[in-house]
C-alpha positions as CSV (number, residue, x, y, z in Angstrom):
1,M,-13.6,27.3,14.0
2,G,-15.4,26.7,17.1
3,T,-14.3,23.0,17.2
4,R,-10.8,23.8,16.3
5,M,-10.6,26.4,19.1
6,L,-11.9,23.7,21.6
7,V,-9.0,21.5,20.5
8,L,-6.5,24.2,21.0
9,L,-7.9,24.8,24.5
10,A,-7.4,21.1,25.3
11,V,-3.8,21.3,24.2
12,I,-3.1,24.3,26.3
13,A,-4.6,22.5,29.4
14,A,-1.8,19.8,29.2
15,P,1.0,20.0,31.7
16,A,3.9,22.1,30.6
17,G,6.9,20.2,29.5
18,S,5.1,16.8,29.6
19,N,6.2,14.2,27.2
20,A,2.7,12.5,27.3
21,Q,0.1,13.1,24.6
22,L,-1.3,16.6,24.7
23,R,-4.7,15.1,24.2
24,L,-6.2,11.7,24.0
25,P,-8.0,11.0,20.7
26,P,-11.2,9.1,21.5
27,F,-10.2,6.0,19.4
28,D,-11.3,2.4,20.3
29,I,-8.8,0.2,18.5
30,R,-9.3,-3.5,18.2
31,V,-7.4,-6.2,16.3
32,P,-9.8,-9.0,15.1
33,K,-7.0,-11.5,15.0
34,P,-3.3,-10.9,16.1
35,P,-0.8,-11.6,13.4
36,T,1.2,-14.8,13.1
37,A,4.4,-14.6,11.1
38,V,3.8,-16.4,7.7
39,A,6.8,-16.9,5.3
40,S,6.4,-16.4,1.5
41,D,9.4,-16.1,-0.8
42,G,11.8,-15.9,2.0
43,T,10.2,-13.0,3.9
44,H,7.8,-13.1,6.9
45,H,4.5,-11.4,6.5
46,L,2.5,-10.1,9.5
47,I,-1.1,-9.9,8.3
48,Y,-3.7,-8.3,10.4
49,E,-6.4,-5.4,10.7
50,L,-6.8,-2.5,12.8
51,R,-10.5,-1.8,13.5
52,I,-10.5,1.9,14.6
53,T,-13.8,3.4,16.0
54,N,-14.0,7.2,16.7
55,T,-16.1,7.4,19.9
56,G,-15.8,11.1,20.2
57,R,-17.6,14.1,18.7
58,T,-14.7,15.4,16.6
59,D,-13.7,14.2,13.2
60,Y,-10.0,13.1,12.9
61,A,-7.8,12.1,9.9
62,L,-5.0,9.6,10.0
63,Q,-2.2,11.4,8.3
64,Q,0.4,8.7,8.8
65,L,0.8,5.2,10.4
66,A,4.0,3.7,11.7
67,V,4.6,0.2,13.0
68,L,7.5,-0.6,15.2
69,A,9.2,-3.7,16.3
70,G,8.5,-3.7,20.1
71,E,8.0,-0.8,22.3
72,R,10.0,2.1,20.8
73,G,11.8,-0.4,18.6
74,V,13.0,-0.4,15.0
75,E,10.5,1.0,12.5
76,L,9.1,-1.7,10.2
77,G,6.9,0.3,8.1
78,R,5.4,3.8,7.7
79,W,2.4,4.6,5.4
80,S,0.9,7.9,4.3
81,G,-0.8,9.4,1.2
82,D,-2.1,7.0,-1.3
83,S,-0.4,4.0,0.2
84,L,-2.3,4.5,3.4
85,K,-5.5,5.4,1.6
86,R,-5.4,2.0,-0.2
87,M,-5.1,0.2,3.1
88,A,-8.1,1.8,4.8
89,V,-11.8,1.1,4.3
90,R,-14.7,2.9,6.0
91,V,-16.9,0.1,7.5
92,A,-20.5,-0.1,6.1
93,D,-19.8,2.4,3.3
94,Q,-20.4,1.3,-0.3
95,N,-18.6,4.1,-1.8
96,R,-15.1,2.8,-2.0
97,D,-13.9,6.2,-3.4
98,I,-14.3,7.8,0.0
99,D,-11.1,8.5,1.8
100,A,-11.2,6.3,4.7
101,R,-8.2,8.0,6.3
102,V,-10.9,10.4,7.6
103,I,-12.4,8.8,10.7
104,S,-15.6,10.8,11.4
105,S,-17.3,10.9,14.7
106,G,-19.1,7.7,15.4
107,R,-17.7,5.9,12.3
108,Q,-15.3,2.8,12.0
109,V,-12.5,2.3,9.7
110,L,-10.6,-1.0,9.0
111,V,-6.9,-0.6,8.2
112,Y,-5.4,-3.7,6.4
113,L,-1.8,-4.3,7.3
114,D,0.9,-6.6,5.8
115,V,4.0,-5.8,7.6
116,L,7.3,-7.4,6.2
117,V,10.1,-8.5,8.5
118,V,13.2,-10.4,7.6
119,S,13.4,-14.1,8.4
120,G,14.7,-14.6,12.0
121,A,13.8,-11.2,13.1
122,V,10.1,-11.5,14.0
123,P,9.3,-9.4,17.1
124,P,7.1,-10.6,19.9
125,V,5.0,-7.4,19.8
126,L,4.3,-4.5,17.4
127,E,3.8,-0.9,18.5
128,H,1.7,1.5,16.5
129,W,2.0,5.2,16.1
130,F,-1.0,7.1,14.7
131,Y,-0.2,10.6,13.4
132,L,-3.5,12.6,13.4
133,T,-4.6,15.8,12.0
134,H,-8.0,17.5,10.9
135,P,-9.8,16.1,7.9
136,D,-9.0,19.3,6.0
137,S,-5.3,19.2,6.8
138,L,-4.4,15.8,5.4
139,S,-1.7,17.2,3.2
140,G,0.0,19.0,6.0
141,A,1.9,18.0,9.2
142,A,0.3,15.8,11.8
143,G,-1.0,17.8,14.8
144,D,-1.1,14.9,17.3
145,T,0.4,11.4,17.7
146,L,-1.3,8.5,19.5
147,T,1.4,5.9,20.6
148,G,1.5,2.9,22.8
149,F,-1.0,0.6,21.0
150,L,0.7,-2.8,21.2
151,V,-0.3,-5.9,19.3
152,P,1.3,-9.3,20.2
153,V,2.8,-11.5,17.4
154,A,2.7,-15.2,17.2
155,S,5.1,-17.5,15.3
156,N,5.1,-21.1,13.9
157,P,1.7,-21.3,12.0
158,P,0.5,-24.9,11.3
159,V,2.4,-26.7,8.6
160,L,0.0,-28.6,6.3
161,A,0.2,-30.9,3.3
162,A,-1.0,-29.4,0.0
163,P,-4.7,-29.7,-0.7
164,L,-4.0,-30.7,-4.4
165,K,-1.5,-32.7,-6.5
166,S,1.0,-31.6,-9.1
167,G,-0.2,-28.6,-11.1
168,P,0.7,-25.9,-12.1
169,W,-1.8,-24.2,-9.8
170,L,-2.7,-20.4,-9.8
171,A,-3.2,-19.0,-6.3
172,A,-5.9,-16.7,-7.4
173,N,-7.4,-14.2,-4.8
174,G,-4.6,-15.7,-2.5
175,P,-3.3,-14.0,0.6
176,G,-2.4,-10.3,-0.1
177,N,-3.3,-6.9,1.2
178,A,-5.8,-6.1,-1.6
179,S,-7.3,-9.6,-2.1
180,G,-11.0,-9.7,-2.4
181,H,-11.0,-12.6,0.2
182,R,-9.1,-10.4,2.7
183,R,-11.3,-7.5,2.3
184,T,-14.6,-9.4,3.0
185,V,-16.0,-9.0,6.5
186,V,-18.9,-11.3,7.3
187,P,-21.2,-10.5,10.2
188,L,-22.6,-13.6,11.8
189,E,-24.0,-14.2,15.3
190,G,-23.3,-10.7,16.3
191,V,-19.6,-10.7,15.2
192,G,-18.0,-9.5,12.1
193,R,-15.3,-11.8,11.1
194,I,-12.7,-12.2,8.3
195,S,-13.0,-15.9,7.5
196,Q,-11.1,-15.7,4.3
197,R,-8.1,-13.8,5.6
198,F,-5.7,-16.4,4.2
199,A,-8.1,-18.0,1.6
200,T,-7.0,-19.0,-1.9
201,D,-8.9,-20.0,-5.0
202,W,-6.9,-22.7,-6.6
203,I,-7.2,-22.8,-10.4
204,K,-5.2,-25.3,-12.6
205,I,-3.2,-24.1,-15.5
206,G,-2.9,-26.4,-18.5
207,P,0.1,-27.2,-20.7
208,D,-0.9,-24.3,-23.0
209,G,-0.8,-21.8,-20.1
210,R,-4.5,-21.3,-20.1
211,L,-7.1,-22.3,-17.6
212,W,-9.4,-24.1,-20.1
213,T,-9.4,-25.6,-23.5
214,G,-12.0,-25.3,-26.1
215,D,-15.4,-24.1,-24.9
216,S,-14.9,-22.2,-21.6
217,L,-18.7,-22.4,-20.8
218,K,-18.3,-26.3,-20.0
219,N,-17.0,-27.2,-16.7
220,E,-15.3,-30.3,-18.1
221,N,-13.1,-28.1,-20.3
222,W,-11.4,-26.5,-17.3
223,Y,-8.1,-28.2,-16.5
224,G,-8.8,-28.4,-12.8
225,Y,-12.3,-29.9,-13.1
226,K,-12.6,-33.3,-11.3
227,E,-9.1,-33.0,-9.8
228,P,-8.9,-34.9,-6.5
229,L,-9.0,-32.8,-3.3
230,L,-6.6,-33.9,-0.5
231,A,-6.8,-33.7,3.2
232,V,-4.1,-31.4,4.4
233,G,-3.6,-33.2,7.7
234,A,-4.9,-35.8,10.0
235,G,-8.3,-34.9,11.4
236,T,-12.0,-35.6,11.8
237,V,-14.7,-34.4,9.2
238,V,-17.1,-32.2,11.2
239,A,-19.3,-30.8,8.4
240,T,-20.3,-31.7,4.8
241,K,-22.7,-30.4,2.2
242,D,-23.7,-32.2,-0.9
243,G,-26.4,-32.1,-3.6
244,I,-26.0,-28.6,-5.0
245,I,-25.9,-28.4,-8.6
246,E,-23.0,-26.8,-10.5
247,N,-22.9,-23.4,-12.3
248,V,-22.2,-22.7,-15.9
249,P,-18.7,-21.0,-16.1
250,F,-18.8,-17.2,-16.4
251,N,-22.6,-17.2,-15.9
252,P,-23.5,-14.3,-13.6
253,K,-26.6,-16.2,-12.6
254,M,-25.9,-19.0,-10.1
255,A,-27.5,-22.3,-10.4
256,V,-29.0,-21.9,-6.9
257,P,-29.8,-18.9,-4.8
258,I,-26.7,-17.9,-2.8
259,T,-27.5,-18.1,1.0
260,L,-25.3,-19.1,4.0
261,E,-26.3,-22.7,3.3
262,T,-25.2,-22.7,-0.4
263,V,-22.4,-20.1,-0.6
264,G,-19.6,-22.7,-0.2
265,G,-21.5,-25.2,-2.6
266,N,-20.8,-28.8,-1.9
267,H,-18.2,-28.6,0.8
268,V,-16.1,-30.4,3.6
269,I,-14.8,-29.1,6.9
270,I,-12.1,-31.0,8.7
271,D,-11.3,-30.5,12.3
272,L,-7.4,-30.6,12.3
273,G,-7.1,-30.2,16.1
274,G,-6.0,-27.3,18.3
275,G,-8.9,-25.1,17.2
276,V,-8.0,-25.3,13.5
277,Y,-10.5,-26.1,10.8
278,G,-9.9,-26.7,7.1
279,F,-12.7,-25.6,4.8
280,Y,-12.9,-27.0,1.1
281,A,-15.6,-25.4,-1.1
282,H,-17.2,-25.8,-4.6
283,L,-16.9,-29.5,-5.0
284,I,-18.7,-31.6,-7.7
285,P,-22.1,-32.9,-6.4
286,G,-21.9,-36.5,-5.4
287,S,-18.1,-36.5,-5.4
288,L,-17.6,-36.4,-1.6
289,R,-15.7,-39.4,-0.4
290,V,-16.1,-38.7,3.3
291,K,-19.0,-38.1,5.8
292,V,-19.3,-36.4,9.2
293,G,-17.3,-38.4,11.8
294,D,-14.8,-39.9,9.4
295,K,-11.2,-39.9,10.5
296,V,-8.9,-38.7,7.6
297,R,-5.1,-38.8,7.0
298,A,-3.0,-36.3,5.2
299,G,-3.1,-36.8,1.4
300,Q,-6.5,-38.8,1.5
301,V,-8.9,-37.9,-1.2
302,I,-12.0,-36.3,0.2
303,G,-13.8,-35.2,-3.0
304,L,-13.4,-33.7,-6.6
305,L,-12.9,-30.1,-7.7
306,G,-16.0,-28.5,-9.1
307,N,-18.1,-25.3,-9.6
308,S,-20.9,-25.3,-7.1
309,G,-22.1,-22.5,-4.8
310,N,-20.8,-19.0,-5.2
311,S,-18.4,-19.8,-8.0
312,T,-17.9,-18.7,-11.6
313,A,-15.6,-21.3,-12.7
314,P,-14.1,-24.6,-11.5
315,H,-11.7,-24.1,-8.7
316,L,-11.0,-25.1,-5.0
317,H,-11.7,-22.5,-2.4
318,F,-9.6,-23.4,0.6
319,H,-9.0,-21.6,3.9
320,L,-8.3,-22.3,7.6
321,G,-10.6,-21.0,10.4
322,D,-10.8,-21.1,14.3
323,R,-14.5,-22.5,14.2
324,N,-16.6,-25.1,12.5
325,S,-18.2,-22.8,10.1
326,P,-17.7,-21.9,6.5
327,L,-17.8,-18.1,7.1
328,G,-18.5,-17.6,10.8
329,T,-14.8,-18.0,11.6
330,E,-11.7,-15.9,11.9
331,G,-9.3,-16.9,9.0
332,L,-6.0,-18.4,10.2
333,P,-2.5,-18.5,8.7
334,F,-0.7,-21.7,7.8
335,A,2.3,-23.0,5.8
336,I,2.5,-25.7,3.2
337,D,5.2,-28.4,3.8
338,E,6.7,-28.1,0.3
339,Y,6.0,-26.7,-3.1
340,V,7.8,-25.3,-6.1
341,K,7.2,-21.7,-7.0
342,L,7.1,-21.4,-10.8
343,G,6.4,-17.7,-11.2
344,K,3.5,-15.2,-10.9
345,V,0.7,-13.7,-13.0
346,A,-0.4,-10.2,-13.3
347,G,-4.0,-11.2,-12.5
348,L,-6.8,-13.3,-13.6
349,G,-7.4,-11.2,-16.7
350,Q,-4.1,-12.3,-18.1
351,D,-4.6,-14.2,-21.3
352,R,-2.2,-17.0,-20.4
353,W,0.6,-17.9,-18.2
354,V,4.0,-18.3,-19.9
355,P,6.6,-20.3,-17.8
356,G,10.1,-19.2,-17.5
357,G,9.7,-15.6,-16.3
358,E,11.7,-16.4,-13.2
359,P,13.7,-19.5,-12.1
360,E,11.8,-22.3,-10.3
361,A,12.3,-22.3,-6.5
362,T,11.5,-25.0,-4.0
363,R,9.8,-23.5,-1.1
364,R,9.4,-25.3,2.3
365,R,7.1,-24.3,5.2
366,E,5.8,-21.3,3.3
367,L,2.6,-20.1,1.8
368,P,1.9,-19.0,-1.7
369,F,0.6,-15.5,-2.0
370,E,-1.8,-13.9,-4.4
371,N,-1.4,-14.8,-8.1
372,Q,1.7,-17.0,-7.6
373,V,1.9,-20.1,-9.7
374,V,3.1,-23.3,-8.0
375,R,3.5,-27.0,-8.4
376,F,2.8,-29.4,-5.7
377,K,4.1,-33.0,-5.1
378,P,2.8,-35.5,-7.7
């Protein structure tokens, strides 16, 4: 009661008739990487995170969150209840059942956003409205609103060639608001970054709709194993790792201890220019076709798909970052010059993919999102 009375006194102290906020919630809000409009299935996605720290002594709860196109512009999205709860994660809290809409004193919450806008209507800036209440009043009306937090929006992400040939390929753990890649924050050198914000685990689907044939515990029985990996653009090889032995598929025990040195397995990083780096992970040992300092062209084979490092089955992990580092980098969006979308699977637990659920569609300068099935150029 004492805390609530202090809040009421603060409200009374505001100037009468003022349109300004009655009180200023002590929030420090940061955006690790401002959004770039990325197209997928004909819709633009603005993918970014709000890192909200409560620097005050009073606990708050986020009852609703609204995103507007520009200052006081058209509302693009509004989230509350379970939808908002699924978007929020309390930093450094292993209990994922905790309601992270409650932002306690001294705690930090990450809110994962995927704001949809129609093509051709991407705003240059987003405004955010935070509707706040007390933690014990989440089901009621908001008692205060924090407005005016603006986030710039960029457009035209880099357009790349595909990292693989033909297919079909499953975009497992691909870009999406609930993807495990997206939800992993890696603190290195004093900075917590989301290097895998737009990462995808590419797994090949066979003619029977399955990921392997015969004994699934043999790497060579996976359809994607030994597939050539292609440079997505012209650039310079700036990092490689080789000699890490491969894992047995589905074995929870990795072949080598997983450290910062081994997490990506045998890998290649290509400097694509403009502060953009392409990271290829989990290659077959001894299959690398490039070395540090080599110049590569788009479509050039740089190695073979394997199952090394932090991997439970043969696949290509690919993402872009803004630094020459596997994980000490902020993940960047991009588009693929052309691919054919074949459909989508419900998830990795699905027994097999059956084509024909939706018509094939050629996509240009877009990015496949989580669990889409696509075919690249031969």
